[in-house]
A tleap script that builds the chain and sets N, CA, C and O, in Angstrom:
source leaprc.protein.ff14SB
mol = sequence {
  NMET SER ILE GLY GLY LYS LYS ASP ASP TYR
  ASP PHE CYS LYS GLU GLU ASP ASP LEU GLU
  TRP TRP ALA GLU GLN ARG MET ASN ILE ARG
  GLU VAL ARG MET ILE TYR SER SER LEU CYS
  HIE TYR GLN SER ASN TRP GLU LYS TYR ASN
  ALA GLY ARG PRO PRO GLU GLU MET GLU PHE
  LEU ASN TRP TYR LYS ARG LYS LEU PHE SER
  MET ILE SER ASP TYR ASN PHE THR HIE HIE
  GLU VAL GLU GLU ILE SER ASP ASP THR THR
  PRO SER GLY SER ASP CTHR
}
set mol.1.N position { -14.060 16.074 19.592 }
set mol.1.CA position { -15.134 14.807 19.248 }
set mol.1.C position { -15.390 15.003 17.656 }
set mol.1.O position { -15.775 16.030 17.096 }
set mol.2.N position { -15.045 13.628 17.022 }
set mol.2.CA position { -14.690 13.525 15.490 }
set mol.2.C position { -16.578 13.283 15.032 }
set mol.2.O position { -17.416 12.615 15.636 }
set mol.3.N position { -16.742 14.146 13.719 }
set mol.3.CA position { -18.455 13.711 13.544 }
set mol.3.C position { -18.276 12.932 12.019 }
set mol.3.O position { -17.801 13.341 10.959 }
set mol.4.N position { -18.635 12.151 12.254 }
set mol.4.CA position { -18.360 11.626 10.851 }
set mol.4.C position { -17.908 10.421 10.989 }
set mol.4.O position { -18.099 9.862 12.070 }
set mol.5.N position { -17.244 9.773 9.993 }
set mol.5.CA position { -15.950 8.526 9.519 }
set mol.5.C position { -15.134 9.428 9.058 }
set mol.5.O position { -15.185 10.656 9.122 }
set mol.6.N position { -13.793 8.179 8.225 }
set mol.6.CA position { -12.736 8.934 7.980 }
set mol.6.C position { -13.148 9.927 7.112 }
set mol.6.O position { -14.067 9.980 6.295 }
set mol.7.N position { -12.214 10.769 7.479 }
set mol.7.CA position { -12.192 12.257 6.419 }
set mol.7.C position { -10.937 12.141 5.432 }
set mol.7.O position { -11.301 12.331 4.271 }
set mol.8.N position { -10.195 12.003 5.495 }
set mol.8.CA position { -8.298 11.472 4.275 }
set mol.8.C position { -8.634 10.463 4.231 }
set mol.8.O position { -9.571 9.850 4.744 }
set mol.9.N position { -7.035 9.967 2.906 }
set mol.9.CA position { -7.322 8.686 2.390 }
set mol.9.C position { -6.626 8.160 3.532 }
set mol.9.O position { -6.064 9.092 4.106 }
set mol.10.N position { -6.412 6.983 4.143 }
set mol.10.CA position { -6.343 5.782 4.650 }
set mol.10.C position { -3.879 6.154 4.449 }
set mol.10.O position { -3.137 6.123 3.468 }
set mol.11.N position { -3.660 6.388 5.716 }
set mol.11.CA position { -2.080 6.204 5.770 }
set mol.11.C position { -1.502 5.700 6.019 }
set mol.11.O position { -0.995 6.023 7.093 }
set mol.12.N position { -0.758 3.949 5.110 }
set mol.12.CA position { -0.444 3.309 5.582 }
set mol.12.C position { 1.295 3.589 6.210 }
set mol.12.O position { 1.559 2.651 6.962 }
set mol.13.N position { 1.999 4.172 6.149 }
set mol.13.CA position { 3.443 4.970 6.689 }
set mol.13.C position { 3.634 6.222 7.047 }
set mol.13.O position { 4.334 7.132 6.603 }
set mol.14.N position { 2.729 6.095 8.120 }
set mol.14.CA position { 3.096 7.770 9.010 }
set mol.14.C position { 4.361 7.681 9.498 }
set mol.14.O position { 4.937 6.656 9.864 }
set mol.15.N position { 4.907 9.163 9.488 }
set mol.15.CA position { 6.892 8.928 9.859 }
set mol.15.C position { 6.247 9.010 11.521 }
set mol.15.O position { 6.867 8.282 12.296 }
set mol.16.N position { 5.433 9.568 11.958 }
set mol.16.CA position { 5.443 8.759 13.528 }
set mol.16.C position { 4.865 7.978 14.404 }
set mol.16.O position { 4.431 8.200 15.535 }
set mol.17.N position { 4.942 6.277 13.228 }
set mol.17.CA position { 4.336 5.218 12.865 }
set mol.17.C position { 5.710 3.987 14.157 }
set mol.17.O position { 6.394 3.032 13.789 }
set mol.18.N position { 5.621 4.501 15.346 }
set mol.18.CA position { 6.191 3.832 15.852 }
set mol.18.C position { 6.803 1.625 15.797 }
set mol.18.O position { 6.615 0.752 16.644 }
set mol.19.N position { 7.421 1.563 14.580 }
set mol.19.CA position { 8.145 0.463 14.216 }
set mol.19.C position { 8.544 -0.403 15.072 }
set mol.19.O position { 9.029 -1.418 14.571 }
set mol.20.N position { 8.476 -0.310 17.170 }
set mol.20.CA position { 9.463 -1.260 17.692 }
set mol.20.C position { 7.637 -1.802 18.197 }
set mol.20.O position { 7.401 -2.916 18.665 }
set mol.21.N position { 6.913 -1.080 18.034 }
set mol.21.CA position { 5.715 -1.581 18.589 }
set mol.21.C position { 5.110 -3.497 17.850 }
set mol.21.O position { 5.121 -3.898 16.686 }
set mol.22.N position { 4.780 -4.036 18.810 }
set mol.22.CA position { 4.039 -5.144 17.260 }
set mol.22.C position { 2.852 -5.370 18.432 }
set mol.22.O position { 2.555 -4.659 19.393 }
set mol.23.N position { 2.238 -6.771 17.919 }
set mol.23.CA position { 1.381 -7.595 18.302 }
set mol.23.C position { 1.217 -9.300 18.225 }
set mol.23.O position { 2.198 -9.664 17.576 }
set mol.24.N position { 0.613 -10.201 18.506 }
set mol.24.CA position { 0.555 -11.197 18.548 }
set mol.24.C position { -0.773 -11.934 18.141 }
set mol.24.O position { -1.742 -11.325 18.595 }
set mol.25.N position { -1.158 -13.182 17.346 }
set mol.25.CA position { -2.671 -13.243 17.937 }
set mol.25.C position { -2.124 -14.769 17.392 }
set mol.25.O position { -1.185 -15.096 16.666 }
set mol.26.N position { -2.941 -15.359 17.944 }
set mol.26.CA position { -3.112 -17.070 18.188 }
set mol.26.C position { -4.532 -17.045 17.421 }
set mol.26.O position { -5.456 -16.268 17.661 }
set mol.27.N position { -4.496 -18.370 16.152 }
set mol.27.CA position { -5.249 -18.600 14.825 }
set mol.27.C position { -5.319 -20.461 15.235 }
set mol.27.O position { -4.460 -21.207 15.705 }
set mol.28.N position { -6.552 -20.675 14.859 }
set mol.28.CA position { -6.211 -21.485 15.374 }
set mol.28.C position { -6.064 -22.670 13.512 }
set mol.28.O position { -5.740 -21.946 12.571 }
set mol.29.N position { -6.245 -24.006 13.159 }
set mol.29.CA position { -6.138 -24.232 11.684 }
set mol.29.C position { -7.504 -23.164 10.485 }
set mol.29.O position { -7.481 -22.451 9.482 }
set mol.30.N position { -8.428 -23.677 11.402 }
set mol.30.CA position { -9.283 -23.263 10.761 }
set mol.30.C position { -9.372 -21.450 10.125 }
set mol.30.O position { -9.639 -20.844 9.088 }
set mol.31.N position { -9.064 -21.252 11.159 }
set mol.31.CA position { -9.535 -19.398 11.131 }
set mol.31.C position { -8.037 -19.469 10.077 }
set mol.31.O position { -8.453 -19.608 8.926 }
set mol.32.N position { -7.164 -19.443 10.078 }
set mol.32.CA position { -5.832 -19.167 8.868 }
set mol.32.C position { -6.319 -19.911 7.484 }
set mol.32.O position { -5.686 -19.649 6.461 }
set mol.33.N position { -7.006 -20.484 7.443 }
set mol.33.CA position { -7.396 -21.448 6.103 }
set mol.33.C position { -9.026 -20.204 5.675 }
set mol.33.O position { -9.549 -20.141 4.563 }
set mol.34.N position { -9.500 -19.342 6.999 }
set mol.34.CA position { -10.753 -18.598 5.919 }
set mol.34.C position { -9.756 -17.628 5.936 }
set mol.34.O position { -9.466 -17.034 4.898 }
set mol.35.N position { -9.065 -17.343 7.241 }
set mol.35.CA position { -8.242 -15.479 6.037 }
set mol.35.C position { -7.751 -15.574 5.025 }
set mol.35.O position { -8.141 -14.746 4.201 }
set mol.36.N position { -6.692 -16.570 4.556 }
set mol.36.CA position { -6.142 -17.522 3.088 }
set mol.36.C position { -6.928 -16.927 2.348 }
set mol.36.O position { -6.817 -15.743 2.030 }
set mol.37.N position { -8.101 -17.939 1.874 }
set mol.37.CA position { -9.492 -18.108 0.915 }
set mol.37.C position { -10.293 -17.152 1.043 }
set mol.37.O position { -11.060 -17.188 0.080 }
set mol.38.N position { -10.610 -16.038 1.932 }
set mol.38.CA position { -10.966 -14.820 2.345 }
set mol.38.C position { -10.186 -13.259 1.324 }
set mol.38.O position { -10.720 -12.271 0.822 }
set mol.39.N position { -8.820 -13.704 1.392 }
set mol.39.CA position { -7.625 -12.980 0.784 }
set mol.39.C position { -7.758 -13.063 -0.266 }
set mol.39.O position { -7.931 -12.153 -1.076 }
set mol.40.N position { -7.688 -14.451 -0.481 }
set mol.40.CA position { -7.634 -15.493 -2.515 }
set mol.40.C position { -8.932 -14.601 -2.585 }
set mol.40.O position { -9.153 -13.839 -3.526 }
set mol.41.N position { -9.410 -14.694 -1.969 }
set mol.41.CA position { -11.335 -13.685 -2.752 }
set mol.41.C position { -10.617 -12.499 -3.425 }
set mol.41.O position { -10.101 -12.270 -4.519 }
set mol.42.N position { -10.902 -11.601 -1.815 }
set mol.42.CA position { -10.478 -10.032 -1.760 }
set mol.42.C position { -9.792 -10.112 -3.134 }
set mol.42.O position { -10.416 -9.581 -4.053 }
set mol.43.N position { -8.202 -10.884 -3.530 }
set mol.43.CA position { -7.705 -9.813 -4.659 }
set mol.43.C position { -8.022 -10.467 -5.773 }
set mol.43.O position { -7.371 -9.929 -6.669 }
set mol.44.N position { -8.811 -11.528 -6.309 }
set mol.44.CA position { -9.839 -11.915 -7.191 }
set mol.44.C position { -10.192 -11.050 -7.866 }
set mol.44.O position { -9.812 -10.841 -9.018 }
set mol.45.N position { -11.189 -10.245 -7.070 }
set mol.45.CA position { -12.027 -9.113 -7.137 }
set mol.45.C position { -11.220 -7.025 -7.143 }
set mol.45.O position { -11.520 -5.832 -7.194 }
set mol.46.N position { -9.877 -8.217 -7.027 }
set mol.46.CA position { -9.560 -6.116 -6.625 }
set mol.46.C position { -9.324 -5.693 -7.982 }
set mol.46.O position { -8.730 -4.667 -7.648 }
set mol.47.N position { -9.299 -5.635 -9.524 }
set mol.47.CA position { -9.831 -4.633 -10.521 }
set mol.47.C position { -10.842 -4.148 -10.251 }
set mol.47.O position { -11.018 -2.970 -9.936 }
set mol.48.N position { -11.506 -4.849 -10.324 }
set mol.48.CA position { -13.318 -4.936 -10.294 }
set mol.48.C position { -13.708 -3.813 -8.962 }
set mol.48.O position { -14.692 -3.081 -8.867 }
set mol.49.N position { -12.737 -3.959 -8.160 }
set mol.49.CA position { -14.300 -3.322 -7.313 }
set mol.49.C position { -12.923 -2.080 -6.007 }
set mol.49.O position { -13.131 -1.143 -5.236 }
set mol.50.N position { -11.836 -2.736 -6.384 }
set mol.50.CA position { -10.898 -1.552 -5.789 }
set mol.50.C position { -10.304 -0.735 -6.203 }
set mol.50.O position { -9.720 -0.097 -5.327 }
set mol.51.N position { -10.116 -0.347 -7.352 }
set mol.51.CA position { -9.427 0.429 -8.843 }
set mol.51.C position { -9.663 2.392 -7.500 }
set mol.51.O position { -10.633 3.009 -7.060 }
set mol.52.N position { -8.055 2.566 -7.412 }
set mol.52.CA position { -7.285 3.773 -6.693 }
set mol.52.C position { -6.739 3.288 -5.491 }
set mol.52.O position { -6.361 4.151 -4.697 }
set mol.53.N position { -6.593 1.963 -5.134 }
set mol.53.CA position { -6.250 1.587 -3.951 }
set mol.53.C position { -4.473 1.796 -4.099 }
set mol.53.O position { -3.774 1.914 -5.105 }
set mol.54.N position { -4.155 1.783 -2.769 }
set mol.54.CA position { -3.294 2.035 -2.849 }
set mol.54.C position { -1.787 0.738 -2.964 }
set mol.54.O position { -1.636 0.048 -1.955 }
set mol.55.N position { -1.185 0.591 -3.685 }
set mol.55.CA position { 0.107 -0.286 -4.749 }
set mol.55.C position { 0.483 -0.880 -3.989 }
set mol.55.O position { 0.633 -2.075 -4.243 }
set mol.56.N position { 0.971 -0.185 -2.153 }
set mol.56.CA position { 1.609 -1.114 -0.642 }
set mol.56.C position { 0.307 -2.110 -0.160 }
set mol.56.O position { 0.546 -3.232 0.285 }
set mol.57.N position { -1.127 -1.588 -0.290 }
set mol.57.CA position { -2.026 -2.540 0.420 }
set mol.57.C position { -2.413 -4.073 -0.950 }
set mol.57.O position { -3.017 -5.123 -0.731 }
set mol.58.N position { -1.856 -3.645 -2.101 }
set mol.58.CA position { -1.247 -5.368 -2.405 }
set mol.58.C position { -0.138 -5.972 -2.536 }
set mol.58.O position { 0.032 -7.064 -3.077 }
set mol.59.N position { 0.833 -5.137 -1.938 }
set mol.59.CA position { 2.005 -6.071 -1.184 }
set mol.59.C position { 2.021 -6.777 -0.461 }
set mol.59.O position { 2.283 -7.979 -0.414 }
set mol.60.N position { 1.443 -5.346 0.836 }
set mol.60.CA position { 0.652 -6.450 1.777 }
set mol.60.C position { -0.162 -7.548 1.484 }
set mol.60.O position { 0.430 -8.614 1.315 }
set mol.61.N position { -1.133 -7.542 1.405 }
set mol.61.CA position { -1.584 -8.763 1.291 }
set mol.61.C position { -0.760 -9.800 0.308 }
set mol.61.O position { -0.985 -10.901 0.811 }
set mol.62.N position { -0.098 -9.952 -0.595 }
set mol.62.CA position { 0.643 -11.160 -1.005 }
set mol.62.C position { 1.778 -10.866 -0.217 }
set mol.62.O position { 2.634 -11.497 -0.837 }
set mol.63.N position { 2.325 -10.369 0.666 }
set mol.63.CA position { 2.973 -10.570 1.354 }
set mol.63.C position { 2.771 -11.421 3.073 }
set mol.63.O position { 3.490 -12.142 3.765 }
set mol.64.N position { 1.224 -10.769 3.213 }
set mol.64.CA position { 0.050 -11.584 4.562 }
set mol.64.C position { -0.692 -13.491 3.354 }
set mol.64.O position { -0.971 -14.677 3.529 }
set mol.65.N position { -0.655 -12.905 2.756 }
set mol.65.CA position { -0.914 -14.359 1.906 }
set mol.65.C position { 0.479 -15.437 1.536 }
set mol.65.O position { 0.668 -16.398 0.791 }
set mol.66.N position { 0.844 -15.079 1.986 }
set mol.66.CA position { 2.373 -15.861 1.974 }
set mol.66.C position { 2.403 -16.303 2.734 }
set mol.66.O position { 2.511 -17.528 2.676 }
set mol.67.N position { 2.329 -15.641 4.013 }
set mol.67.CA position { 2.627 -16.516 5.730 }
set mol.67.C position { 1.489 -17.347 5.568 }
set mol.67.O position { 1.697 -18.451 5.065 }
set mol.68.N position { 0.230 -17.023 5.917 }
set mol.68.CA position { -0.717 -17.674 5.660 }
set mol.68.C position { -0.321 -19.045 5.042 }
set mol.68.O position { -0.531 -20.001 5.789 }
set mol.69.N position { 0.300 -19.376 3.623 }
set mol.69.CA position { 0.095 -20.065 3.573 }
set mol.69.C position { 1.545 -20.660 3.503 }
set mol.69.O position { 1.905 -21.231 2.473 }
set mol.70.N position { 2.291 -20.548 4.460 }
set mol.70.CA position { 3.340 -20.852 5.013 }
set mol.70.C position { 2.316 -21.830 6.150 }
set mol.70.O position { 1.833 -22.764 5.510 }
set mol.71.N position { 2.015 -21.849 7.154 }
set mol.71.CA position { 1.323 -21.776 8.661 }
set mol.71.C position { 0.775 -22.770 7.455 }
set mol.71.O position { 1.588 -23.693 7.473 }
set mol.72.N position { 0.046 -22.978 6.672 }
set mol.72.CA position { -1.559 -23.931 6.501 }
set mol.72.C position { -1.026 -25.194 5.780 }
set mol.72.O position { -1.642 -26.254 5.893 }
set mol.73.N position { 0.581 -25.070 4.733 }
set mol.73.CA position { 2.072 -25.511 4.787 }
set mol.73.C position { 2.679 -26.643 6.074 }
set mol.73.O position { 2.451 -27.826 6.330 }
set mol.74.N position { 3.473 -25.673 6.633 }
set mol.74.CA position { 3.570 -26.722 8.035 }
set mol.74.C position { 2.191 -27.063 8.812 }
set mol.74.O position { 2.230 -28.271 9.042 }
set mol.75.N position { 1.116 -26.569 9.261 }
set mol.75.CA position { 0.147 -27.529 8.918 }
set mol.75.C position { 0.284 -29.062 9.092 }
set mol.75.O position { 0.492 -29.840 10.023 }
set mol.76.N position { -0.002 -29.151 7.306 }
set mol.76.CA position { -0.624 -30.289 6.682 }
set mol.76.C position { 0.935 -30.976 7.241 }
set mol.76.O position { 1.004 -31.834 8.121 }
set mol.77.N position { 1.950 -30.472 6.621 }
set mol.77.CA position { 3.348 -31.098 7.120 }
set mol.77.C position { 3.603 -31.991 8.475 }
set mol.77.O position { 4.191 -33.064 8.615 }
set mol.78.N position { 2.914 -31.113 9.451 }
set mol.78.CA position { 3.470 -31.191 11.008 }
set mol.78.C position { 1.970 -32.540 11.207 }
set mol.78.O position { 2.269 -33.685 11.546 }
set mol.79.N position { 0.800 -32.240 11.000 }
set mol.79.CA position { 0.114 -33.541 10.864 }
set mol.79.C position { -0.647 -34.412 9.626 }
set mol.79.O position { -1.727 -34.980 9.456 }
set mol.80.N position { 0.477 -34.183 8.944 }
set mol.80.CA position { 0.244 -36.013 7.955 }
set mol.80.C position { 0.082 -37.001 8.334 }
set mol.80.O position { 1.223 -37.344 8.644 }
set mol.81.N position { -0.528 -37.759 8.552 }
set mol.81.CA position { -0.852 -39.758 8.393 }
set mol.81.C position { -0.237 -40.169 7.586 }
set mol.81.O position { -0.051 -39.398 6.645 }
set mol.82.N position { 0.284 -41.304 7.511 }
set mol.82.CA position { 0.527 -42.206 6.294 }
set mol.82.C position { -0.307 -43.599 7.244 }
set mol.82.O position { 0.247 -44.010 8.264 }
set mol.83.N position { -2.167 -44.462 6.592 }
set mol.83.CA position { -2.642 -45.124 6.987 }
set mol.83.C position { -1.787 -46.122 6.499 }
set mol.83.O position { -1.379 -46.065 5.339 }
set mol.84.N position { -1.360 -47.352 7.530 }
set mol.84.CA position { -0.548 -48.546 7.433 }
set mol.84.C position { -1.633 -49.854 6.717 }
set mol.84.O position { -2.832 -50.015 6.946 }
set mol.85.N position { -0.896 -50.517 5.970 }
set mol.85.CA position { -2.323 -51.300 5.676 }
set mol.85.C position { -0.836 -53.166 5.395 }
set mol.85.O position { 0.153 -53.664 4.857 }
set mol.86.N position { -2.472 -53.305 6.742 }
set mol.86.CA position { -1.571 -54.405 7.105 }
set mol.86.C position { -1.803 -55.892 6.349 }
set mol.86.O position { -1.589 -56.947 6.947 }
set mol.87.N position { -2.431 -55.816 4.477 }
set mol.87.CA position { -2.709 -56.419 4.288 }
set mol.87.C position { -1.961 -55.921 2.789 }
set mol.87.O position { -2.244 -54.865 2.224 }
set mol.88.N position { -0.747 -57.127 2.187 }
set mol.88.CA position { 0.495 -56.696 1.348 }
set mol.88.C position { 0.372 -57.430 0.058 }
set mol.88.O position { 0.941 -58.464 -0.294 }
set mol.89.N position { -0.634 -56.557 -0.684 }
set mol.89.CA position { -0.911 -56.555 -2.023 }
set mol.89.C position { -0.215 -56.629 -3.142 }
set mol.89.O position { -0.601 -57.187 -4.169 }
set mol.90.N position { 1.244 -55.851 -2.921 }
set mol.90.CA position { 2.491 -56.150 -4.111 }
set mol.90.C position { 3.092 -57.571 -4.147 }
set mol.90.O position { 3.306 -58.517 -3.390 }
set mol.91.N position { 3.275 -57.144 -5.664 }
set mol.91.CA position { 3.315 -58.321 -6.578 }
set mol.91.C position { 4.296 -59.566 -6.026 }
set mol.91.O position { 4.178 -60.791 -6.064 }
set mol.92.N position { 5.416 -58.575 -5.447 }
set mol.92.CA position { 6.552 -59.345 -4.336 }
set mol.92.C position { 6.041 -59.544 -3.307 }
set mol.92.O position { 6.790 -59.939 -2.414 }
set mol.93.N position { 4.696 -59.379 -3.012 }
set mol.93.CA position { 4.941 -59.956 -1.866 }
set mol.93.C position { 5.376 -59.159 -0.643 }
set mol.93.O position { 5.196 -57.942 -0.667 }
set mol.94.N position { 6.110 -59.916 0.771 }
set mol.94.CA position { 6.578 -58.550 1.738 }
set mol.94.C position { 8.011 -59.057 1.359 }
set mol.94.O position { 8.718 -58.940 2.360 }
set mol.95.N position { 8.814 -59.645 0.160 }
set mol.95.CA position { 10.490 -59.103 -0.698 }
set mol.95.C position { 10.349 -57.629 -0.679 }
set mol.95.O position { 11.494 -57.227 -0.884 }
set mol.96.N position { 9.359 -56.328 -0.509 }
set mol.96.CA position { 10.083 -55.312 -1.097 }
set mol.96.C position { 9.595 -54.613 0.321 }
set mol.96.O position { 9.918 -53.454 0.581 }
savepdb mol mol.pdb
quit
């Protein structure tokens, strides 16, 4: 039985890690945006509050933010709708 919290610094790259294992998570667009926003806020305060954190952590955050941004961009592209206006107010009228 362990007593108290974590004793050692967290090791991101353990030799015994099974890199064939993976997980999936489903999120809606609001959740994706919230995680992206949270990471942006965390990174903006990085130097102030996270002195001594491993550089691999920042590399991972940058990678994860790019993935989230890709998801947001995909959503914006696939859900973009242009409203058609029936009143033609162009100078050339219906000739364009």
